[in-house]
N, C-alpha and C positions, 0 to 999 in steps of 0.2 A: 656498493658504491652509489650514492644519490646521483642522478644527473642533473646537473645544473641547466635550469632554464630561465632564461633571462625574460625581464619584465616586458620588453618588445616582442618575444616572441609569444607570451602569454595573451598580451593585449592583442596581438594579430589573431591569435588563434580564436579567443573570446569573441571577437568582434565578427571573426569570419564565421564561426559557427552561430553565432546570433543571427547573422544575415542569412546563411543558408537555411537556418531553422525558421526562419519567417518565409523564406520563399517555399520552402517543403510545405509548411503549414497551410500556405495560401493555395499552393497547388495541389495539396491534398483535399482542402475543403471545395475547391472548384471541381476536382474529381468527383468527390463525394456526392455533391449537389447534382453535378450532371447525371453521374451513374443513377442516383434515386430518381430523378426526373425520368431519365429513358425507361428504367424499370417500370416505373409508374405508367408511362405512355405505352409501353409494351404490354402491361397488363390489360390496360384499357382496350388496347387494339385486340389482344386475345379474347377478352370477355365479349366484346363486340361481335367478332367471328363466331365464338362458340353459340352466343345468343341467336345469332342469325341462322346458323346452321339447325339448332334447335326448332326453330320456327320453320324451317323448309321442313324438316323431318315430321313435325306435327301436321303441316299443309299436307305433305306426301300421303301420309298414312290416312289422314282425314279422307283425301280423295278416292284413296283406294278402298276404305271402309264403305263410302257411299257406291261406289261401283258395285262392290260385294254386296250390298243391301238392295241394288236394283236387281242383279242378276238372281240373287235368292229369292226375292220376291216373285219374280217372273216365273222360276221353277215351280215354286210353292203353288203359286196360281194356276200354272197349267196342270200340275197334279191334281187339284181340286177339280179344276174344269172337265178334265179328259176322265177323271174316275178311272184311271188304268194303274196297274201294278208295274206296268213295263215302263222303266225309267228310260229307256233307249228311245221309247216314242216320243218322250217329252223333250229329251237333250235335241233330238233331230227335227223335232216339228219346228215349221216356219223357217225351212230352208237352213237348219243346223245354226240355231241364233247363240248356242254357246261357243261354236267355232268362230262364229262371226264376232262375237265379244271378245273372242282372244285376238282374234286379227286386229279390231279396233283399239283394244285397250294392251299397249304393247308392254306394259309392265308387268302383266301376269303371263307366264310362259307354261302354266299348267294349271288344270282344274281337276280336282279328285273329287268324286262322288261315291258315298258308301251309302248302300241300300240292299237289304234283305243280304247281309254278309257277302255282297259282291263290290267290287271296287271299279269303278269306271274312271279312266284316265284320260282325259281331253285334252289335245293341244289345238293348235290352230291348224292342224291337218287331217288329224284323225281322232277316234274314239276307240280305248282298248278296253276289254273288259277282263276282269282277273276274280279269282275268288280270294276272299279276304285273308284266310290263315296262309295262302302262300304268298301273297303281295306284302302283307305286313308281318313278317317273322318276327320283327323285334317289338311288335306292339306299339309302335309310335303312335298310331292313331288312337289306341285306348289310353295312351298317357295323355294326349291331347285332350282327349273327352275328359278325362280325370281333372286335368287342369282347368277345364271349362267350367266344370261342376263347381270347383272351389272358387271360382273367380267371383268377383263382385259383381262384374258385368256378365250377366248371363248370356248376352246377346251373340258376342263374337269376342275372340281374342286373336291375338298375334303370339305365334309360337315361333322361337328361335332356337330351340334345344334339340341336339342329336339328330339333326335332319340335313344331311349334305347331298350334293349333286355333283357332276364330274367337273374337273378343271379345279377343284379344291374351293370352289365357290358355294356358300351356304345358301338356302332358300328360306325364306321367311313364309311361315304358313298363316294366312288370315282363315280362322275357322268359324264356322257358322252351323247350326242345325236347327232343324224346327220338325214339329210333329205333324203326322199325315192321319187320314182316316185310319180306322181299325188299329189304333195304337202303334202304327209304324213310325220310325224315325229316319229322316234324311240328314244325312251329314254332309257338308260342302266344305272342301280345303282348297283355297287360292293360293297358287305357289307363287313368290315374288323373289326374283334372283337377287342376290346381294350387290350385284353390280350396280344397279339403280340407286342404292344407299351409299354404295363407295362415290359415285357420280355427285351426291348431294354433299358427301363429307371433304370430297377432294378440295386441295388447295392449290394444286397445280394449275397454273394458266389463269388463276381467277384473280380478282383486284384486292385480294384480302391483305397483302403486303406482308405474307409470312415468310418471304425468301425462300432460300434453299433448304432450311431445315424445319421450316415451320410444318405442321400437320393437325389435323383435327381427326379424332376417331372415338368409336363407340366401344366401350367395354360392358360385357354382360354381367349378370349376377354371378357367374362361376369365375369371374375376374378373367376370362378369354375376350380377346379381339372378336368384334363383330363386323369390323370393316377392315380393308386391306392397310397395311402398314407401308408407310412411304419408303422405307429402309429395308424391310426383309419381304422375299416372297413366301407365298403360300402362307400367309400370317393369320388368316381367320379361322378362329376357333383352334389354332395351334400354338399361339404364344400368349403365356400368362402375364397379365399387368397387374401386378399386386403391388401398385406403388401408394405413396401417399395420397395422390391425388384420386385414385380409383377407390380406395377404402373410405377416404370422407365422404366421397360423393355417394358411395352406397347407404351412408348413414345420413342423406339428405343434407349435406354441407355444401354450400356453394361458396367458393372463396379463390384465392389465386396464391401462390407460393411457389418459391424457387426450391426445386426436388431434383432427384434422380430419376428418369424416365426408366421404361423396360428395357432399354439399351445400356442402363447405369450410366447414362449421359446427362451432366446438370443442364437442366432446362427451366426456363419460365412457364408455369403453368397456369391455366384457368379452368376449372372444374364445377361442375353442378350434376345434380341427378337429372334423369330424363324418364319420365313415367308415360309410356304408351300403352293405355288399357292396362293389362296384366304385366307387362315387361318392368323390370327394375333394370335400367342402363345407366350408365355414366357417360356424359359428354366431355371430352377433353379437348382442349386446344392448347397446343404448345410449340415452344420455338427453342433451339438451343441456346444456351445463356452466352456462349461465345459468338454466334453471330448477333445476336440481340444488342450484345455491348460493344460490336466492333467499332462504334462511334467513340462510345467512351475510352477505349483502349487506344485508339488514334490521337485521343484529347490528351490521354496518359503522356504517350510518346512525345508529343508536342511539348508538354510541361515539362519533361525530363530534360528536352534539348534547351528550352528557354533557360531552365535553372542551370544549366552548364554555361550558357553563355553569359548570364546574369554574374555567375560565380566568379568567371575571368575578371570581369570589371570591378566586382566588389574586392576581390583579390588585390589588384593594385591600389584601389582606393584606400583599402584598410590598412594595408602595408605603409602607404605614405603619411597616414592620419596617425599611426602607431608611432612612426618615428619622431613625429613633432610632438607628440606627447610625451615620450618615454626619453627623449633626449635631454630635457630638464631634470628628470628623475636620476638619469645617470650622472648629471654633474652633482647632484645632491649627495647620491651614494660616494662618490669620490671624496667631496667636502667631509662627509661623516666618517670615512676611514681616516683622513688626517686628523679630524678632532680625537677620534679615538688612540691616536699616537700622541695625543697630547698638543698638538697645535691649535689652540683654541682662535687664534685671530685669522680664521678662514671667512671670507666674505664671498657670496656668489653675485654676479651681475644679472639683474631681474630684467627680461624683456616680454614678461608676460603680464596681461592684466586680468587673467582668469584664476581658477582655482590654484593651478600649478604656480602661479605669482604670488598667491598669498600664502603658498606652502615656502616657497623661497623666502618670502620676508619673515616668516615666522622662523625659519631655520636660521637667517641671518642674526635675528633678535636672539635667538638660543645661544648662537656662537658668541654673541658678546655678552650674554648674562654668564656663560660658562667661564669666559675668559675673566670677567670680574670674580666671579665666586672662586676661581682656582687660585687667584691672588688671595682672596680671603682665607682659604684653605691653607696655604703656605704660612700665613701670618697665624693662623689658628694652630697649626701644626706646632709653629715655634712657640706659642704660650702655652700648648699642652705639655711641651717638653719643659718648658720653664716651671709650669705647675708641678708636674711630677718631681722634679728636682728640689722644688721648694717644700713639696709634701715629705719627700725622704729626708730632707733636712730637718722638718718638724719632729718627723717621728724620731730623729737620732736624739735631737733635744729633749724630747718627752722621755724618751727611753734613758738618756743620759740623767735628767731630772730623776726619774722613779729609782734609778740605782743610787744616785748621790742622797737623795731626800730619804729613800725607804731603806733600801738596802745597805747604804752606807752608814746611816745612823743606827740601824740595829747591829751592824757587825761592831761600830765602835762602842755600842753599848755592851756588847758581849765581851768586848776587849778589856774595858774597864773592869767589869764584873770577875774576870779571870785575873787581871793583876791585883785587885783587892784581896784575892786568895792567898797571896804570898805573904801578907802582913797581917792576917786574920788567925785566930784560933780555929780549932776544927770545926766547932758549931758554926761559926760565922762563915768560914770558908765553904761549908755544906750549903748555906743559903745562898752565898754568891755563886756556887755551881749550880745549884737549881735554877737561879734567876738568869744564868748564861744559857741554862738549856731551854728556857722558855722563850728567851730571845731566839735562839736558833730555830725553834719551831716555828716561831713567826716569820723568820726569815725565809725559812723553807716554803712556807704558804705564799709569800711574797713573790718568790721566785717562780713559783707554779704560776700565779696569777700573771705576771709578766710575760712568762712562756705562753700562757694561753692566750693572751692577746695578740702575740706575734702568730702562733700557731697552734690552735686547739687540738691537744693530743687525743682527744677523745674522737676525732674524726678518723684519725690514721687507726686507732685501736678498736673502736666499736662501730664507726660508720656513721653517716650523715642523721639517720633517725634516732640513733639512741644521744648523738650529740645534741640534737634539737629538744629531745625530751629533757636530758639535764639541764640545759638553757633555761626551759620554761619552768622546771621546778625551782630552779635558782631565782628566777625572775620573780614568782610568787610568792617564794620566802622572803627575801629581801625588800620587794616593794610593797607588798601587805595587799596587792590588787589580785582581786579571785581570777584565776587565768585557766581557761579551758582549751585544751589543746588535742588535735586528732591527727597524727602522723603515722595511720597505721599504713603496713606495706610499704613504708616509703624507701626501705632497704631493698626492696625487691625492683627498684628502678634503676638500671643501669646508667649512673651518672658519673661522669669524669671526675677525679679528684679536684682538679681545678675549678670545676663549676661546683664540687660540693662545698668548696670553701667560699665560693661566691655567695652561694644560696645562704650558709651558715651567716656570713656577715651581713646580708640583706636582713635576716631575722633578727639579728643581733641590733643591729640599726633601728628596725622597727619596735623593739622593744623598748630601746633607749629613748625613742621618741614618746612612745607612750608615757614613759615614767617621768620625762621632763616637761610634756606640754599638755597632755590630755586630760589630767585630773580625774581620770577614769576610777569606777570601783570594779568594774568587769571588763574583761578582755578576751579574745578568743583568737586562736591560730588553727586553721584547716588546710590540710595537702589534699588535692586530687588529682588524678589522673587518668585521662581518657584513651590512652594509649599514644597520643602524639604530643600533648602538652600537659606540663605539670602546672597546676595553678595554687598560688600561695594566698590565702584569704585572711586577712588580719581585722577583725572589728573591734574598736571599744565604744562604751558608753559615756565617753567624756564631753567637754564642753563644745568640741567640734571648732569649725572655722569656715569662714567664706572662701571658697576655691577661687573666685574670680578677684579676689583683693589680697591675696596672701602672697608672700615673697619667701620661697623654700629656702631653707639654710643649706649648711652643708651636709646634715644627715641625710636628708630626702633627696640632695643631688648626688650623693654619693650611691644611694638605693638605684638612683634612675641610671647612674654610670655602668653599675654593676650589671643590673638589667639589660642594658645596651650590650654589653660585653657577653651576654648569655643569648643574645638575639631575641629577648623578649619584651613583653609590653606591659606597660604599668598603669594603672588607673587609679586616680584617688578620688573618693567621693565623700563630700562632707559638708554639713549645715550647723550653723551656731547652734549649740545646746542638743544637737541629734547626734553626736558622737562621730566617728570616722570609719571609713572601710576603704583598704588598699586590696587591689586585686592586680595580681602579676602572673602572667601567662609565660611559660619558659618552655621552647620546644626541646625535647630529650627522646633519647631511644629506649624502649622498654625492653627489660631482659632481667630474667630471674637469676638470683646468685647460685 
C-alpha cells in the first residue's frame, strides 16, 4: 500500500532539504578551504623546520671536520718533525695536546689512532694501547677504510654503520688517514656521540611550533633511525622507518605528503635527502595529522552546531511558507474532485496575485468552459441518438425498397411464369418453368447481396483476410480499376469480431469512394502490423482534391466514425491531379490463430 504524502509535507521536506543542503555545502566548503589552508601552513612550517635542522647539521659537521683537520695536520707535522716511530711520543708531546683537544672540543668523546697494527684509544683522561686484532675483532675499522677507499672524497668520511657504544647511543666516526715516511699509514678516528645530533634534531622546548607530536629525525640508508624517537625509547638503529617519506627521500626527492609514519599514525610529513660527505641520510619533519588539524576539527564542530541552530529557524519558516503556498492548492484539489463528480459550476475565490492566483484563474476558466461543454455534449448526445434512429429508419426503408423493388418484383415474375404453365402445352410449360427457375436464381443472388450488405458471411466463415481479398477481387472485376492489394498474415492478428466488421466496412467505404469520386485507373490497398498498430493504407492515382476546401460527405464521415470507435487515427492526404492517400492506424493485440 502506497503511503499518501500531502503536497504540504512534500513542499516542507523539499525546502527543508534544500536549505540544509545549502548550509551543509557552505559549511563543508568552509571546512575544506580551512583544512587545506592549515595543511599548507603546516607543511610550510615543517619544511622550514626541516631546512633549518639540515643547515644546523651541515654547520655542525663542517665545524667538526675543521677541528679534525686541525688535529690531523698537527699529528702529521709532529711525526715528520720528530722523525720517530713511537706514536705515544707524538701524542703526549706538548703536554698531551690530544687530551687537551678533547677537553676543549666537547663534541668528541674519543680519538682512536691506528698505527703499525696497534690501536691507541685516547679520551680526555688517558691513553690506552691495544693490539688491533684484539681491539677490532669485527673488522669495523677495515670496513671504514674500505668505505673511505670507495668514497669520492678521499680526504675524510663520516661513518655511522655498525658502531655503537653504551646506553644505546651510537657514535658517528669521522675517519681520516695520511701517509708517513717509510710508506707507513696513520689512521685517525674521531668519535662523536649521537647525543649531539639528537640535540640538533630535537623539537622539545624550541620555538619550532611542532606541538606535542611534532618531531624531526634522521633515517639512514638502511632505513634505521639515526636519532632518538620522541615516542619510543632506545630507537636509534633499532626502529625501521620504511615509510613513503623515507623511501622517496632516498631517491633524492624533496616533498610534503600526508602519510603513515613508523608508528602507523597518520602524519603530515616534510622530507628531503641529506648528503654529508659519503652519508646518505633522509631528514624528515612530521606532526600528527590529528594535532595539526585540531583547529579545523574545532571549526567543523562549530559549523555543525551552527547548522543545527539554523535548521530550527529554517524548520519554522519553511513550515509556515508551505502552508501559505499549499492551502490554495488544497482548494483546487477539492474543487477538482467536485468537477470529477459532475458539478461543473465550481468557482474558487482568488486572493493571490502570484502564479497560484493565475492557476486559480485558469481553473475557474476551465470550470466555466467545462460547464458550457457539458451542456453542448448533452445536446450532441441527443442529436446522436436522433441520428442513430434516423439511420435505422433509413436502413429499414432501404431494405424495404430492396425487398419490394428487387425481390418482390422477381417473386411476382416467377409467380406469373408458374401461373402461365397451367394454361400452356408441354413445350410452353417447359419454357415457363425454365424462366421461373432463372428468376429464382436471380432472386437467390439478390438475397445473398442483401444479406452480405447486412452482415458479410465470409467474415464468419473465412475470416477478415479472406473477406478483404474477395472484396478486392469483386471491386477490380466490377470497376475495371487495376487494384493491387496486400493483406498477408492479416488473419494472424487477433482482432475481435466486431472490430473485424468495422474494418471490413471501412475498406468497403474506401472502395466506394474510389469508384464514385476518384476517376482512378490504378489503386492499392495494403495492411501492415508492427505489433501494436494495424495500418490500413489506400492509394489511388485519381484526380485528387484540395483537402483545405473539401466538405467530407457521408462516406468519409462514416469511415471517421468507425475509426474513432476502434480508437484509431485517420489521415487523408491529397492534391489536385496527384491522387489520394488514406492512412488509418488502429491499435490491436497481436496473436496467432
